[in-house]
N, C-alpha and C positions, 0 to 999 in steps of 0.2 A: 473667469477661467474655471473650468472643471478639471478635477484631477482624478484619475483612475488608479487605484492602488492594487497592483497585481501581486498575488501570492501564489497559491497552488492552482492557478487558473491561467497558465502561460500560453494563451492562444488568442487568435483573432476571432475565429468562428465560434458561435454559440457561447459567447462570453457576455452574460447579462449586464455586468457592471460596465463593461466597455460599450456595449450597445446603447444602454440608457444614457451614458455620459455623452455619447456622440449624437444624441437626439438634439436637434436645434442647431443654431449657427455659432454658438458660443465656442471660443477656443478650448481645446482639450489637450491635456498633457497626461502622461502616465508615470507611474513610480514603481520601482522595485527596491525593497530594503534588504540588504545583506546583513545578517546577524550571526557572525561566526561563533561567538561564545555561546549564544543561545542554541545554535544548531548543535554544538558539541554537548551541551547540557541535555539536549533532547536525543542524544545518541544518533544524530543524523549521519548516515554512512558517507564517507568521503566520495564514493562513486556516485551517490545520489546528489551531493552538493555539486559535483562537476557536471552531471547530467542537467541539473536545474539551471546552472549558470550558463551552460552551452545553449540551452533553450532561450534564456534571457537575451543572450547575444543575438540569436536569430530573430527573436521577437522585436528587439530594439531596432534592428535594421529594417524589419518589415513595417514597424510603426513609423519610423523616420521617412520611409518611402511614401507614406500616406500623409505626411505633414504633421505627425503627432510625436513630439519629443518624449523620450523615456528617460526620466531622471533616476539616478542611482544614489541611494544613501547607504552609508555603513553605520550601523549602531550595534554595539556588542551584544546587548540584551534587549528584550522586549520593553523593559522598564524605561529605556531611553527613547523609544519610538514616539510617544506623544509629544515631547518637546521638539524632537527633530522634525516631525510632521508639521507642527505648528509653525516652526521657523520657515520651512519650505513654503507653506501656504501663504505666509505673510510676504515672503520675497516674491512669489509668483502671482500674487493677487488672486489666490484661489478662493472661490465662494462656495463651491460644492465638492464634496468628496464622494466617490463611488467605489464600492468594493463588494466582492462576493463574500458571504458570511463564512467565518471559520467555525468549526464545531468543537475543537479541542479547548479545554478549560483555560490553559495559559493564553492561548490566542484570543479567546473570548474576553478574558480580563484585559488584555492589551487593547482590544478594540473598544471596550467600554471606556478605558482611560483616554484613548484617542478622541472618542466622541466628546467626552467632557472637556478635554483641552481645546478642541476646535470650536466647541460651542462658545467659549469665551471670546473667540474671534469672529463670531457670527458665521462660521462655516458650517453648513448643514451636511450631515452624513447620511448616505443612502446605502443600506446593506441589502444585498440581493442573494438569491439562491443560485449558486453556480456549481455546487458540488454534488447535487443529487438530482435525480429525475423528478422526484416529489420531495419537497422540503421537509425537514423534521417538524413534526407537529401537524402535518397534513394527513397522515395515515393513522386513524384512531379506531379504538374499539367502539362498540355500541354505547358504552358509558362515557365516551369522550376522552379516554386515556390513551397514551401511547402504548404500543405492544411491547411485551417482553419475551414473547415466544415467536419463533420464526414462521411456522406454517400458517397460523391465522394472519400474521403480518403480510405474508406473501399473497394470500387470497385478497386481503383488503387493499393491498398495493395495486394488484391487477385491476380490481374493481374501480379504484379511484382513478387509475390511468385511463380506463375506458370511459369514465364519466366526464373527465375534464381534458384529457389529452395533454399535449405539451407542445411547446414552440421551440424550434431551432432558430436561434438568433443569427442573422446574417453577419458576416464580417463587415466592419465599417468601410466606407469608401473614402477616397482621398479628401482631406480637409484643407489642403493648401499645397504649396510647393514642397517638393521633397527636401528633407533636412539631412545634414551630415550625421554619420554615426561612427563613433570611435569604438573599435572592438574592445571587449573586456580585457583581452590579453595585453593591451597597451595601457591599461589603467593600473597605476601602482597600488591603490588601496585594495583592488581585487586580488592581485598577486599576494599582498600581505595577508589577506584573509585566508587564502587557500594554500599558501606555501607552494610546493612543487607539484601539486595535483594536476593531472591532465585528463581530458575526456577519454572514455573508453570507446574505441571504434566499433565494438560490438553493439553499441547502443546509439545509433545515429539519432539526432534530434530533429524536430520540425513537425509541423502539422501534416505535411505531405507524407512523411514517413509513417506517422501514426495511422493516417487514412489508408495508406498502402497496405500496412499490416492487417488492418481491419478488413479491407476488401479481399485480400488473399485468404484470410481465414474464412470469411463468409462464402467465398466461392469454392474453396477446396476442403474445408474441414468441419464446418458447423453442423452439417447434417449427420456426421458420424461422431460428433463431439461426445455424446453419451457413452459410446463404446471405446473411444480412444483417449479420453482426457486423463485417465489414470496411469498411462504408460509413459514414463519419462524418456524412453528411447525413441518414442514416436512424436513427430511434430503435430500433435493433436490439439494444442491449445492456441489461443490467440496471441500470447506473449504481449499483451497490451497493458499489463499492470503498471509498468514504469510510466507509461504515457498518461494513464488515468491518474496515477498518484501525483504527477507534476501538473496535471490539468492541461496537457498538450492536446488531449481529446477529451470530450465530455461523455458522461454516461448516456445523456440524451442522444448524442450522435450515434452511439453504439446501438441503442434501442431502435432508433429511426432506420439505421442501415440494415439491421436484422429484419425489420418489418418490410423494408423495400425489397430485400433479397428474397423473402419468402412469399410476399404478397399478402401477408396477414401477420397479426401479432399472436404468437402461440399462447395458449391459456392453460395447458396441462401437459403432463409428462408424455401423453400419448401423441403429442404433436411435435414434429421435427423442429429443432431450434429451441425448444423450451428449456432444455437442460442448461444451455449457455445463458439464456435469459435469467434463469433461476440463480445463476452465480452473480449476475448483476443485482438481482434483488437481495441476495445475501449481503453484498457490498452496501446497499442502501440500509439494510436492517442494522448492520453494525454501526453505521454513521448515525442513524436515528437513536440507537442505544446510547451512544456517547453523549448526545445532547440530553437525553432523558436522565442518565445516571452519570453526572460529572465525576464521581469518584473513580470511574473506570480510567480516567486520565491521571489518577493519583496512585497507581499501583495497588488498588483495592480490588478484591474479587467481586464478581457479579453476585455470587451466592455468599452472603456475609459469614455464614457459619463455617465456610471452608478456610477462613482466615486462621482457624485454630489447627489446621493440618500441620503435622511435624515435618515440614520439608527439610531436606538437606541443603547445605551450602558448600559442600565439599569442593574446594578449589581444584584439586587434582583430577577428580572425576569430571568436573565441568570442563577443564582444559582438554581432556581427552575427547570429550564430545565435540567441543569447538573445532578441534584440529582434525577430526575424522580418524581417531585412533581407538575406537570402541571395540574392534574385533567383530563387528556386525557389518558385513560388506555394504548393504543398502544404505545404512546410516552413514557410514564413512564416505561413500561415494557422494551422497547428497551434501554433506558438510563441505567436502573438498570442492564440489561444484560451486556452492555458495561462496566460499572464500576466494575462488578464482574469478567467477563471473559476476557476482553481485546479484544473482537470481537463483531461485529454486522452484522447481515444479511443485504444484500444490499438493499432490499426493505425497511427495517426499517431505513437505513441510509437516504434514500430519504424522508421518512415520517418525521423523526425528524429534518432534515435540512430544509424542507419546513416549519415546524411548527416554528422553531426558526426565520427564515427570513421573512415568510409571515404572521404568526399569531402574533408573538412577535415583528416583525420588527427590530430584533437585527442584527447587522452587521455579515455577514457571516464569517469574519475573526476570530471572537471569537469562533464560532463553529468549524472552520477549526483547530484552535490551540487546542481546547479541544479534538477533535478527535485524533490529533497527540499525545497528552499527555496521551491518554488512550489506543490507538489501538496497538495490537501486530503486525498488518500488516500495520502500518503507512508508507505511501509512498507519498511523496510530490506531484508527478504528479497526481496520481489517487485521492488523497484526495482533492487537490485544484480543479481538474476538476469536481469532484462530487459536491463540495460545491458551486462552481460558477454556475454549471448547475442548482442546486436547487434554488439558490438565483436569477437567471435570469440575471446574469452578465457575464456568460461564453459562451463558444462555444456550439452551438447547444442547447442553453437553451430553455426550453419550453416558449411559449408566456406568458407574464406577467399576463394575465388574467386566465391562467390555474393554479389553486392553489389547492394543495392537501387538501381535507377535512379529518382531522385525524380520525374522527369517522367512516366515510364510508370506509376509507382505512383499518381500523381495521376490520370492518364488512366483507369486501371483502377478506382480506388476512389472517385473523385469525378468521374465522366465528364462531367457537365454543369457542373461547377465551382460547384455550389451552396454547398458548404462554403467553398471558396476565396473566393467573392465576399462571403460573410457576414463574413469576418474580415480580408481584405485589401481595404480600402475603396477603394484606388486602382484596383482591378480590378472594382469593382461593376458598371460599365457595359460591360464587355468582352464580346464575343460568345463563346458557349461554344466555338466552334471554335478560339479563340485563347487561352483562359484558362490553359492549361497551359504555353504558350510565347508569352507576351504581348509580347515585346520588339519584334518586327517591326511588329505592329499599333500599338503605342504610338509607335514611331518615325514611322510614317506619319501619325499624328495630331499629331505634333510635341510629344509629351508626354515628360517626363522625371521623372515623379513616382513611378516604381517602379524599384528598383535593377536593374542588369544582373546576370546570374549571376556570383557571386563566384568560381566555379571552373568549369572545363570538366569535366563528369562523366566523360567518356571518359578524359581524361588522369588525373584523380584516381583512377579505378578502377585503372588500371595501376599507379600508385604504391602503392596499398593492397595490391595483390597482391604487389608487389615487397617491401614491408615484411614480409609474412608468410613469403614464400619465403626471405628472408634468415635466418629462424630455423632453416631446414633445413640451412644450410651449416655 
């Protein structure tokens, strides 16, 4: 018996572990492990837990239709996984385990412990690359080291892809008679793990839905992506990040679909489609970095010297940011959108992260954790990379003296205030001319239903620059 351990790769198509396990005639089963305590320790958002388990339900039914049973185990923490897996392998007569590699440090330690436990039962473990187009360690400098800077990584990644290409693994075919599948909603231990949580209808699961979104984006928006991607009131992005984070679609499928749509693989900014491909390369870069520098999984900065920055931990200021009560409309709209939908536009992620770290001078770790606790697409590599970039502590971070002005960012990327008025209901009736600096208009109307700016940006900017300059002394 072969066992496929599914994690953040909840799909049939282009799943290397599943494809390799299904090679040959030996019986195949699948496994998903529910670890609610560990999920909470990792700040996994409830909406992401629901999204993931809804996909497990769909995938379990699809696997059952192919004659592949999906086993569910509940272990509270990763530490319990080796023994639980060993017991299951013993009960089911498993001789080989297949899984796609994890890149996070806790997950890697868990997998090493699983390998050791199963080796005692003569169960061989096969770890494959299912999370990247090119696996960590494949894209190297001329001296054979992994990259720490994005632009040369991007060039080397494109060159490596041209040299060796990539394979899209087909979904497995039926391996026997269809099997019954008991929906997760009927399983007591799943209800106990998640309490009263229910899936969000704004985020339908399934590989069909992921491919539908991808195809719509490629047909309608990819050619204009470079011009529209920064405007949150415009449907200019793919909104595929939740599906990539859960592994409902693979990055290889995205690259292949882009190439099929264009008839070529773009190589530079001058070619249509490259800007979106470059975002996929950024995703790869952050994942490779997480493998190269395990301390990124441990709340450590990419730039060690920035650990000495005198960050604030002010709970009241942090709460105002979390709740969208900063008095800066674009920041408040973005945070309220996140809290309601579980998703935030990428431009807005940069704006609110800059505001937290450079205007409020609050430690980026608090923002990183808060995002993970709310985002449906929470992904450690991308989230950590983005936060450290904004805070000035990460790879390819902007120079410390380049600090987003939240007002001018709003004026530039939401010029008519459409996004702001959607989410900051107090400003729904304000004229566009005042929406980014509403306080004088509100005062004239005798209204006090929207907070005053909690900081003066000009003053806060100077303080942020002083913080970083102090590291040079």
